[in-house]
C-alpha positions as CSV (number, residue, x, y, z in Angstrom):
1,M,-28.1,-52.0,17.7
2,R,-30.0,-49.7,15.4
3,R,-27.9,-47.4,13.2
4,V,-29.3,-44.3,11.7
5,L,-27.2,-42.2,9.2
6,A,-28.2,-38.6,9.3
7,A,-26.5,-36.1,6.6
8,A,-23.3,-36.1,8.2
9,A,-22.9,-39.9,8.1
10,V,-24.0,-39.9,4.8
11,L,-21.3,-37.7,3.8
12,A,-18.7,-39.6,5.4
13,V,-19.8,-42.5,3.5
14,L,-19.5,-40.6,0.0
15,L,-16.0,-39.2,1.1
16,A,-14.9,-42.8,1.8
17,G,-15.5,-43.5,-2.0
18,C,-19.0,-43.1,-3.2
19,Q,-19.9,-40.5,-5.6
20,S,-23.0,-38.5,-5.5
21,S,-23.4,-38.3,-9.1
22,P,-22.5,-41.0,-11.6
23,S,-21.1,-38.5,-13.9
24,G,-18.3,-37.8,-11.5
25,S,-17.1,-41.4,-11.2
26,T,-13.6,-42.5,-11.5
27,Q,-14.3,-46.4,-11.8
28,G,-12.5,-48.0,-14.7
29,P,-14.2,-50.1,-17.5
30,R,-16.0,-53.4,-16.7
31,D,-14.1,-56.4,-15.7
32,P,-13.5,-55.3,-12.3
33,E,-11.6,-57.4,-9.5
34,P,-13.2,-60.4,-8.6
35,G,-15.3,-60.3,-5.4
36,L,-16.1,-56.8,-6.2
37,L,-19.8,-55.7,-7.2
38,R,-19.9,-52.1,-8.5
39,V,-23.3,-50.7,-7.6
40,L,-24.9,-47.6,-8.9
41,A,-27.6,-46.8,-5.8
42,G,-30.1,-44.5,-4.2
43,S,-28.4,-42.4,-1.5
44,E,-30.7,-43.8,1.3
45,L,-29.1,-47.0,0.9
46,A,-26.0,-45.7,2.6
47,D,-27.4,-47.1,5.9
48,M,-27.0,-50.7,4.4
49,A,-23.3,-50.3,4.8
50,P,-23.0,-52.4,8.0
51,I,-25.3,-55.1,6.6
52,L,-23.2,-55.1,3.3
53,D,-19.9,-55.4,5.4
54,E,-21.4,-58.6,6.9
55,A,-22.3,-59.9,3.8
56,A,-18.8,-59.4,2.6
57,A,-17.5,-61.6,5.4
58,A,-20.0,-64.2,4.9
59,T,-20.1,-64.4,1.1
60,G,-16.6,-63.0,-0.2
61,V,-18.6,-60.5,-2.3
62,R,-17.9,-56.8,-1.5
63,V,-20.2,-54.1,-2.7
64,D,-19.0,-50.4,-3.7
65,L,-21.9,-48.2,-3.6
66,Q,-22.0,-45.3,-5.7
67,F,-24.9,-42.8,-5.3
68,A,-27.4,-41.0,-7.6
69,G,-31.0,-39.7,-7.9
70,T,-33.9,-41.4,-9.4
71,L,-33.9,-39.5,-12.9
72,D,-30.0,-39.4,-12.9
73,G,-29.7,-42.9,-12.5
74,A,-32.4,-43.7,-15.2
75,E,-30.5,-41.6,-17.5
76,T,-27.2,-43.1,-16.7
77,V,-28.6,-46.5,-17.3
78,A,-30.7,-45.7,-20.6
79,S,-27.4,-43.9,-22.1
80,G,-25.4,-47.1,-21.7
81,A,-22.9,-45.0,-19.1
82,A,-23.8,-47.3,-16.5
83,A,-22.5,-50.3,-18.1
84,Q,-19.0,-48.7,-18.5
85,S,-18.4,-48.4,-14.6
86,Y,-21.1,-50.5,-12.8
87,D,-22.2,-54.2,-12.5
88,A,-25.5,-53.5,-11.0
89,V,-28.1,-50.9,-10.2
90,W,-29.7,-50.6,-6.6
91,F,-32.5,-48.2,-6.7
92,S,-35.7,-47.8,-4.5
93,S,-37.7,-49.2,-7.7
94,N,-37.2,-50.2,-11.3
95,R,-40.8,-49.0,-12.2
96,Y,-39.6,-45.8,-13.7
97,L,-36.5,-47.7,-15.5
98,A,-39.2,-50.2,-17.0
99,L,-41.1,-47.1,-18.7
100,R,-37.9,-46.2,-20.6
101,P,-37.3,-49.0,-23.3
102,K,-33.6,-48.1,-23.7
103,A,-33.3,-48.4,-19.8
104,Q,-35.2,-51.5,-19.4
105,A,-33.2,-53.4,-22.3
106,K,-29.9,-52.7,-20.1
107,L,-31.2,-54.6,-16.9
108,A,-31.0,-58.3,-16.3
109,T,-31.9,-60.1,-13.0
110,A,-33.6,-58.1,-10.3
111,T,-34.0,-59.3,-6.9
112,E,-36.1,-57.6,-4.3
113,I,-34.3,-57.1,-0.8
114,M,-36.7,-55.2,1.4
115,S,-39.5,-52.5,1.0
116,S,-40.6,-49.3,2.4
117,P,-43.9,-47.2,1.5
118,V,-43.8,-43.7,1.1
119,V,-46.0,-42.0,3.9
120,L,-46.6,-38.8,5.9
121,G,-45.0,-38.1,9.0
122,L,-46.6,-35.5,11.5
123,R,-45.5,-34.2,14.8
124,R,-47.5,-36.3,17.1
125,S,-49.5,-33.0,18.4
126,V,-50.6,-31.8,14.9
127,A,-51.6,-35.4,14.0
128,Q,-53.7,-35.2,17.4
129,Q,-55.3,-32.1,16.6
130,L,-56.2,-33.3,13.0
131,G,-58.0,-36.6,14.7
132,W,-55.5,-38.9,13.0
133,I,-54.2,-41.1,15.3
134,G,-55.6,-44.7,15.6
135,R,-57.9,-44.4,12.6
136,P,-57.7,-44.7,8.7
137,V,-56.8,-41.6,6.9
138,T,-56.8,-41.0,3.2
139,W,-55.0,-38.8,0.7
140,S,-58.1,-37.0,0.3
141,E,-58.3,-35.9,3.9
142,I,-54.7,-35.1,3.8
143,A,-55.1,-32.8,0.7
144,E,-58.1,-31.2,2.3
145,A,-56.2,-30.4,5.5
146,A,-53.2,-29.2,3.5
147,G,-55.5,-26.7,1.4
148,A,-56.7,-25.4,4.5
149,E,-53.4,-24.8,5.9
150,R,-53.8,-26.8,9.0
151,F,-50.6,-28.3,8.7
152,T,-47.1,-28.0,6.8
153,Y,-44.7,-30.4,5.5
154,G,-41.4,-30.9,3.6
155,M,-40.5,-33.3,0.9
156,T,-37.9,-34.2,-1.8
157,D,-37.9,-32.8,-5.4
158,P,-39.7,-35.5,-7.5
159,S,-36.9,-35.0,-10.3
160,A,-34.1,-35.7,-7.8
161,S,-35.4,-38.4,-5.4
162,N,-37.8,-41.2,-5.6
163,S,-39.6,-40.4,-2.3
164,G,-40.8,-37.0,-3.9
165,F,-41.3,-38.7,-7.3
166,S,-43.6,-41.4,-5.6
167,T,-45.6,-38.8,-3.3
168,V,-46.8,-37.1,-6.7
169,V,-47.9,-40.5,-8.2
170,A,-49.7,-41.5,-5.0
171,V,-51.5,-38.4,-4.4
172,A,-52.7,-38.2,-8.1
173,T,-53.7,-41.7,-8.4
174,A,-55.5,-41.6,-5.1
175,L,-57.5,-38.6,-5.8
176,V,-58.7,-39.9,-9.2
177,G,-59.9,-43.0,-7.3
178,S,-60.3,-45.0,-10.3
179,G,-58.4,-47.8,-9.0
180,A,-56.4,-48.1,-12.3
181,A,-53.4,-46.7,-13.4
182,L,-53.8,-42.7,-14.5
183,T,-54.3,-41.9,-17.9
184,V,-52.8,-38.8,-19.4
185,E,-56.3,-37.0,-19.1
186,Q,-56.7,-37.9,-15.5
187,A,-53.1,-36.9,-14.8
188,A,-54.1,-33.4,-16.2
189,S,-57.5,-33.4,-14.3
190,T,-55.7,-33.5,-11.0
191,E,-54.0,-30.3,-11.1
192,P,-56.5,-28.0,-9.0
193,A,-56.6,-30.7,-6.1
194,L,-52.8,-31.1,-6.3
195,R,-52.3,-27.4,-6.2
196,S,-54.1,-27.5,-3.0
197,F,-52.2,-30.3,-1.4
198,F,-48.7,-29.0,-2.5
199,A,-49.6,-25.5,-1.2
200,A,-48.7,-26.8,2.3
201,Q,-45.2,-27.9,1.3
202,T,-42.9,-25.3,3.0
203,L,-39.6,-27.4,2.7
204,A,-37.8,-28.6,-0.4
205,A,-34.7,-30.5,-0.9
206,G,-32.7,-32.5,-3.6
207,S,-32.1,-35.5,-1.3
208,S,-33.8,-37.4,1.7
209,G,-30.6,-36.8,3.8
210,F,-30.8,-33.1,3.6
211,L,-34.5,-32.8,4.0
212,Q,-34.5,-34.8,7.3
213,D,-31.5,-33.0,8.5
214,A,-33.2,-29.5,7.7
215,Y,-36.4,-30.8,9.4
216,V,-34.4,-31.8,12.7
217,R,-32.3,-28.5,12.6
218,R,-35.8,-26.5,12.2
219,A,-37.4,-28.6,14.9
220,A,-34.6,-28.1,17.4
221,G,-34.5,-24.3,16.5
222,T,-30.8,-24.6,15.3
223,D,-31.8,-23.7,11.6
224,P,-32.9,-20.1,10.8
225,G,-36.0,-21.3,8.9
226,P,-39.5,-21.8,10.2
227,A,-40.5,-25.1,11.8
228,V,-42.2,-27.6,9.7
229,D,-45.0,-30.0,10.9
230,G,-43.9,-33.1,9.2
231,L,-42.4,-34.9,6.3
232,I,-43.4,-37.0,3.3
233,N,-40.7,-39.6,2.9
234,Y,-40.0,-43.4,3.1
235,E,-41.6,-45.1,6.4
236,S,-38.0,-46.2,7.1
237,V,-36.7,-42.7,7.2
238,L,-39.4,-41.5,9.4
239,L,-39.2,-44.5,11.8
240,A,-35.2,-44.2,11.8
241,M,-35.8,-40.2,12.9
242,N,-37.9,-41.4,15.7
243,A,-35.4,-43.8,16.7
244,V,-32.5,-41.4,17.1
245,G,-34.3,-39.6,19.9
246,N,-33.2,-36.0,19.1
247,L,-36.7,-34.7,17.8
248,P,-38.5,-32.4,20.3
249,E,-41.6,-34.1,19.3
250,P,-41.9,-37.7,17.7
251,L,-43.4,-38.1,14.4
252,E,-46.7,-40.0,14.0
253,L,-46.8,-42.0,10.8
254,I,-49.9,-41.8,8.6
255,R,-50.1,-44.4,6.1
256,P,-52.9,-43.4,3.8
257,A,-55.6,-45.9,3.7
258,D,-56.4,-45.4,0.0
259,G,-52.9,-46.5,-1.0
260,V,-49.2,-45.9,-1.1
261,V,-46.4,-46.3,-3.6
262,T,-43.9,-48.7,-2.0
263,A,-39.9,-48.8,-2.7
264,E,-39.1,-52.5,-3.1
265,Y,-35.4,-52.1,-3.6
266,P,-34.5,-54.5,-6.3
267,L,-30.8,-55.2,-6.5
268,T,-30.4,-55.7,-10.3
269,V,-27.6,-57.0,-12.3
270,L,-26.9,-55.1,-15.7
271,A,-27.1,-56.9,-18.9
272,G,-24.2,-58.2,-20.5
273,V,-22.2,-58.7,-17.3
274,P,-19.5,-61.5,-17.1
275,D,-20.9,-64.7,-15.7
276,R,-18.6,-64.2,-12.4
277,V,-20.6,-61.0,-11.8
278,R,-23.9,-62.9,-12.1
279,D,-22.8,-65.7,-9.8
280,E,-21.5,-62.9,-7.2
281,H,-24.7,-60.9,-7.5
282,R,-26.8,-64.4,-6.8
283,K,-24.7,-65.3,-3.8
284,L,-25.3,-61.7,-2.2
285,T,-28.9,-61.6,-2.9
286,E,-29.4,-65.2,-1.5
287,Y,-27.5,-64.2,1.6
288,L,-29.4,-60.7,1.9
289,R,-32.7,-62.7,1.6
290,T,-32.1,-65.5,4.2
291,P,-34.5,-65.1,7.5
292,D,-31.8,-63.8,10.0
293,V,-30.6,-61.1,7.4
294,Q,-33.8,-60.0,6.6
295,R,-34.7,-59.5,10.4
296,A,-31.5,-57.7,11.0
297,I,-32.3,-55.2,7.8
298,M,-35.9,-54.6,9.6
299,E,-34.3,-53.9,12.9
300,R,-31.4,-51.6,11.6
301,T,-32.9,-49.8,8.7
302,H,-36.4,-50.0,9.7
303,R,-37.6,-51.6,6.1
304,R,-40.0,-54.3,5.7
305,P,-38.9,-57.9,4.6
306,A,-39.0,-59.0,1.4
307,V,-39.4,-62.4,2.1
308,P,-42.7,-63.6,3.2
309,G,-43.3,-65.3,6.6
310,I,-41.0,-62.9,8.8
311,P,-43.2,-61.1,11.6
312,L,-43.1,-57.3,11.2
313,A,-41.7,-55.4,13.8
314,A,-44.3,-53.3,16.2
315,E,-43.4,-50.1,14.5
316,L,-44.4,-51.2,11.1
317,N,-47.9,-52.2,11.9
318,S,-50.6,-49.8,10.7
319,P,-54.5,-49.4,11.5
320,T,-55.3,-50.4,8.1
321,T,-53.8,-52.9,5.5
322,L,-51.4,-51.1,2.9
323,V,-52.9,-51.0,-0.5
324,E,-50.4,-50.7,-3.4
325,L,-51.4,-47.9,-5.9
326,P,-51.1,-48.6,-9.6
327,F,-47.9,-47.1,-11.0
328,P,-48.5,-44.9,-14.3
329,S,-48.3,-47.6,-17.7
330,T,-46.3,-45.1,-19.7
331,A,-43.4,-42.5,-19.5
332,G,-45.8,-39.7,-21.2
333,I,-48.2,-39.9,-18.1
334,V,-45.2,-39.5,-15.7
335,D,-43.9,-36.7,-17.7
336,V,-47.2,-35.1,-17.7
337,L,-47.4,-35.4,-13.7
338,L,-43.9,-34.1,-13.3
339,T,-44.3,-31.3,-15.9
340,S,-47.4,-30.3,-14.2
341,Y,-45.9,-30.4,-10.7
342,F,-43.0,-27.9,-11.5
343,D,-44.8,-25.7,-13.9
344,K,-48.2,-25.4,-12.4
345,I,-48.6,-27.1,-9.1
346,R,-46.1,-26.7,-6.5
347,R,-45.4,-23.3,-4.8
348,P,-43.5,-21.2,-7.3
349,S,-40.1,-20.6,-6.6
350,R,-37.7,-17.2,-6.5
351,T,-34.0,-17.6,-6.7
352,V,-31.6,-15.1,-6.8
353,Y,-28.3,-16.0,-8.8
354,V,-25.2,-14.2,-7.2
355,L,-22.7,-14.8,-10.0
356,D,-18.8,-13.9,-9.6
357,T,-17.6,-12.2,-12.8
358,S,-14.4,-10.9,-11.2
359,G,-11.2,-11.2,-13.4
360,S,-10.3,-14.7,-12.4
361,M,-13.3,-15.8,-14.1
362,S,-11.4,-15.3,-17.4
363,K,-9.3,-18.4,-16.7
364,D,-9.7,-21.6,-18.2
365,D,-13.0,-20.4,-19.8
366,R,-14.8,-20.1,-16.3
367,I,-17.0,-17.4,-17.8
368,G,-18.0,-19.6,-20.7
369,Q,-18.9,-22.6,-18.3
370,L,-20.9,-19.9,-16.2
371,R,-23.0,-18.8,-19.2
372,R,-23.4,-22.7,-20.5
373,S,-24.8,-23.4,-16.8
374,L,-27.2,-20.9,-17.2
375,A,-28.2,-21.7,-20.9
376,G,-28.6,-25.3,-19.5
377,L,-31.1,-24.1,-17.4
378,A,-32.6,-22.2,-19.8
379,G,-33.5,-25.2,-21.9
380,A,-30.4,-26.0,-23.8
381,D,-29.9,-29.1,-21.8
382,T,-32.2,-31.6,-23.4
383,S,-31.4,-34.7,-21.4
384,L,-34.0,-36.3,-18.9
385,T,-32.8,-34.5,-15.9
386,G,-32.5,-31.3,-17.8
387,Q,-36.0,-31.3,-18.7
388,F,-37.1,-31.1,-15.3
389,R,-34.3,-29.1,-13.7
390,R,-34.8,-26.1,-16.2
391,F,-36.3,-22.8,-15.0
392,R,-40.1,-23.6,-14.3
393,G,-43.4,-22.0,-15.2
394,R,-44.2,-18.8,-12.6
395,E,-40.6,-19.0,-11.4
396,E,-39.0,-15.6,-10.5
397,V,-35.2,-15.5,-11.5
398,S,-32.9,-12.8,-10.5
399,L,-29.3,-12.6,-12.0
400,L,-27.0,-10.4,-9.6
401,P,-23.4,-10.4,-11.3
402,F,-20.8,-9.0,-9.0
403,S,-17.0,-8.4,-9.3
404,S,-15.7,-5.2,-7.5
405,A,-19.3,-4.6,-6.3
406,P,-22.8,-5.9,-7.1
407,A,-23.8,-5.2,-10.6
408,P,-27.5,-4.0,-11.4
409,V,-30.0,-7.0,-11.1
410,Q,-32.0,-8.5,-13.9
411,T,-35.2,-10.4,-12.8
412,F,-37.4,-12.5,-15.1
413,T,-40.6,-14.1,-14.3
414,I,-41.4,-17.3,-16.4
415,K,-44.8,-17.5,-17.7
416,E,-46.9,-20.6,-16.6
417,D,-48.2,-21.5,-20.0
418,D,-45.5,-20.3,-22.6
419,T,-42.1,-20.6,-20.8
420,G,-39.8,-20.7,-23.7
421,P,-39.6,-16.8,-24.5
422,D,-38.7,-16.1,-20.9
423,R,-36.2,-18.6,-20.6
424,Q,-34.5,-17.7,-23.5
425,R,-34.2,-14.0,-22.1
426,V,-32.4,-15.5,-19.1
427,A,-29.9,-17.3,-21.5
428,D,-29.5,-14.2,-23.5
429,A,-28.8,-12.2,-20.2
430,A,-26.2,-14.9,-19.3
431,Q,-24.2,-14.6,-22.5
432,Q,-23.6,-10.8,-21.7
433,L,-21.7,-11.9,-18.5
434,V,-18.1,-10.3,-18.9
435,A,-15.0,-11.2,-16.3
436,G,-13.3,-8.3,-14.8
437,G,-12.7,-6.6,-11.4
438,D,-12.2,-7.9,-8.0
439,T,-14.5,-10.1,-5.7
440,A,-17.0,-8.4,-3.5
441,I,-18.7,-11.5,-2.1
442,Y,-20.5,-10.2,0.9
443,D,-21.5,-6.9,-0.4
444,S,-23.0,-9.0,-3.2
445,L,-24.9,-11.3,-0.6
446,E,-26.2,-8.5,1.4
447,A,-27.5,-7.0,-1.9
448,A,-29.4,-10.5,-2.6
449,Y,-30.9,-10.4,0.7
450,R,-32.1,-6.9,0.3
451,L,-33.6,-7.8,-3.1
452,A,-35.3,-11.0,-1.6
453,G,-36.6,-9.0,1.1
454,E,-38.5,-6.5,-1.5
455,Q,-39.6,-9.4,-3.4
456,I,-40.9,-11.5,-0.5
457,R,-42.8,-8.3,0.9
458,A,-44.5,-7.9,-2.5
459,E,-45.3,-11.6,-3.0
460,P,-44.5,-14.0,0.0
461,D,-46.0,-17.3,-1.2
462,R,-42.8,-18.4,-2.9
463,F,-39.9,-20.8,-2.0
464,T,-36.8,-18.2,-2.1
465,S,-33.3,-19.0,-2.2
466,I,-30.0,-17.6,-3.0
467,V,-27.3,-19.3,-5.1
468,L,-23.8,-17.9,-4.9
469,M,-21.2,-19.1,-7.4
470,T,-17.7,-17.6,-6.8
471,D,-14.2,-18.9,-8.0
472,G,-12.2,-16.9,-5.5
473,E,-11.7,-15.4,-2.0
474,N,-13.3,-12.1,-1.0
475,T,-11.2,-9.3,-2.1
476,S,-13.4,-6.1,-1.8
477,G,-16.0,-4.6,0.5
478,A,-17.6,-6.2,3.6
479,D,-15.7,-9.5,4.8
480,L,-17.4,-12.4,6.5
481,S,-17.3,-11.0,10.0
482,A,-19.6,-8.2,8.7
483,F,-21.7,-10.9,6.9
484,R,-22.2,-12.7,10.2
485,S,-23.3,-9.5,11.9
486,Y,-25.8,-8.7,9.1
487,I,-27.1,-12.5,9.1
488,G,-27.8,-11.9,12.9
489,T,-30.1,-8.6,12.1
490,R,-31.9,-10.0,9.4
491,P,-35.6,-9.4,9.4
492,P,-38.0,-12.4,10.0
493,E,-39.2,-12.8,6.4
494,L,-35.4,-13.2,5.3
495,R,-34.4,-15.7,8.1
496,G,-35.7,-19.0,6.1
497,V,-33.8,-17.9,2.9
498,P,-31.0,-20.1,2.4
499,V,-27.7,-19.7,0.6
500,F,-26.5,-22.6,-1.6
501,C,-23.1,-22.2,-2.4
502,I,-20.9,-23.3,-5.4
503,L,-17.3,-24.3,-4.8
504,F,-15.5,-23.4,-7.8
505,G,-11.9,-22.6,-8.9
506,E,-10.1,-21.3,-5.7
507,S,-13.1,-20.4,-3.5
508,D,-12.4,-20.3,0.3
509,N,-14.2,-23.9,1.3
510,A,-14.5,-23.0,5.1
511,E,-16.1,-19.4,4.2
512,M,-18.4,-21.2,1.8
513,A,-19.3,-23.8,4.5
514,E,-19.9,-21.2,7.1
515,I,-22.0,-19.1,4.7
516,A,-24.4,-22.4,4.1
517,A,-24.3,-23.1,7.7
518,L,-25.4,-19.8,8.9
519,T,-28.2,-19.6,6.4
520,G,-29.6,-23.0,6.4
521,G,-28.0,-23.9,2.9
522,R,-25.3,-26.1,1.9
523,T,-22.3,-26.3,-0.4
524,F,-22.0,-27.9,-3.8
525,D,-18.7,-28.7,-5.3
526,A,-17.9,-28.0,-8.8
527,R,-14.3,-28.6,-8.8
528,T,-14.8,-32.5,-9.4
529,T,-18.0,-32.2,-11.2
530,S,-18.7,-29.7,-14.1
531,L,-20.4,-26.6,-13.4
532,P,-23.3,-27.0,-15.5
533,E,-24.1,-30.4,-13.6
534,V,-23.6,-28.6,-10.3
535,F,-26.0,-25.8,-11.3
536,K,-28.5,-28.5,-12.3
537,E,-28.2,-30.4,-9.1
538,I,-29.2,-27.4,-6.9
539,R,-32.3,-27.3,-8.9
540,G,-33.7,-29.8,-6.3
541,Y,-33.2,-27.5,-3.6
542,V,-34.8,-24.1,-4.8
C-alpha cells in the first residue's frame, strides 16, 4: 500500500514528537538510551515513518526524527549544537555541509539510502500545449517558456528547503552549459536568464509540505489564491501527489535533459558518537539497503533505490537518461547564487506586518522581543540563515502597528544594490514601537488588506503577504464574524493575499487558525520557539 503524507499528516508526525526546528529541541545531552538513534532530518522524510517502524522491529534500532530546513540544519551542525542533541543527520544531501569546513568536520560515516532528482511537474494539459510530453526538454526551453509567461509554477524558498536550493543551482549551472561547476563570474552572469525563469514563479513556500498542499487546494478551488500550472520539487513528491488521486489533473513530470540536481539522502552519523551508536547506525543502514527494503522504499515513497541492480518502477522511467549537474565547489559560489536570487532575481515581495502593540505587550518584555525580531530581519541577525532571511533588495515592507485601532503605516522599499540603509530604517522604526491600549485585530487586518490593495493596483508584479503578530484576543472594533464577511467580499486582486499568523502570549489559537485558513496562510507558534526565530521562519513564505 502506498502511503503519501500531505501537510496534515506531516503535522501529525511533528506533534507526535518531532520538532520543526532544532532550536526548539527538548532532547537531552548525548548518551541516549540504547537502541535509539536521534536524527536531525529534512521534513520530507516524514514519509519514511512506516519503513523505520519496520526497521525497528527487524533490527532493534528505533529512530527519533527531528526536522529542520537545509540551511538551519547546516548551521546547527556547524555550530556544534547538533552534537548536543543528535546522533546522526539525514538531509537530502551533504553537499552543502561539505562546503562548510566547520560542518564537514562534525560528520562521520555517511550511507546513501535512496535518491530523488529535483524536476518540474506540470499539469498534463499545459505540458501538452508546450509540446513537452514524450521528448527531451532542457532547462533552457523551460526558462524561455517561463519568461514568455506560457506557464506558472511554485517552488520552495531556497534558504529554507533543499528542493528550492537545488532548483537555483540546477538552472544556473545548466544555463551556463559549460559542463563544469559554476565559477563566481558565471554565477553572476546568469542573472538575466534566471530573472526571466523565476518570473513565472507565482507560489512560494518555506516547506515542501505547505507548497504541495497549497497547490492541491488551489487546483481544487478551495484556496482563495489563483491556480498554478505546476511545481518544481522532488520527483518523489510529485509522483506521490499523482498517486493520491485528488488532483483535478495529473502532473506530467519534466526531467530536464541537460541535467538535474539529485537528493541522495545520506544517513550520516555525527563525529564523536559512542561506538554503540556507530554500530546501531551500521545495523540500520544495512537493513535499509537490503533489496526488499529498497523496493519497499521505492514503492511507498517513490524514491529511487540507492543499491544498483534493482529495476526501476515504471513511473521513474524517463525519455532521457538523467544527467547529474556538478555542484558548486565553494560556499562562496552558493552564497552568490542565493544572494542574487533574493535581492535581484526572484519576483520581489511585499509584506504588511500587522503588529500588536497593545498593553499586554509590555509583559515579559514582549515588545522588546518584537523589536529584536524586526531588527534581526533588518540585518542584526548575522547567522547563516539570518543572512538569507533578512529584508531583501527590491522588497516592500510595511509596518502597521495596532492597539485600540490601527496606527499610521510606515512603508519602506529596500534598494536592490544598497540594502543596508533601508533595512536600518526599518530597524529604527521598530525601535519606536511602544506598548499600550486594547487589541483591534480585525480592524487592523482590514486596514492591511486595504493598504495591500492600493499597493497591488500601483505595482501588481510582487508576491504580497500579510503577517499578523498578536499576543492576545480581540478586544476592540470588528470581530471574527465581521472579518469573515469582509474576506468574502474582497476584490479579486486581494484573494491571493495570505495571512501568516504568529501565536504568541495568550493569542486565540482557534481564531488565528481560522484567519490562516480563510486567507490561504498558516500559523506559526512563538510560544515554544523564540519570536525572532518565528519571524525568520516566516520569511520562507513571503
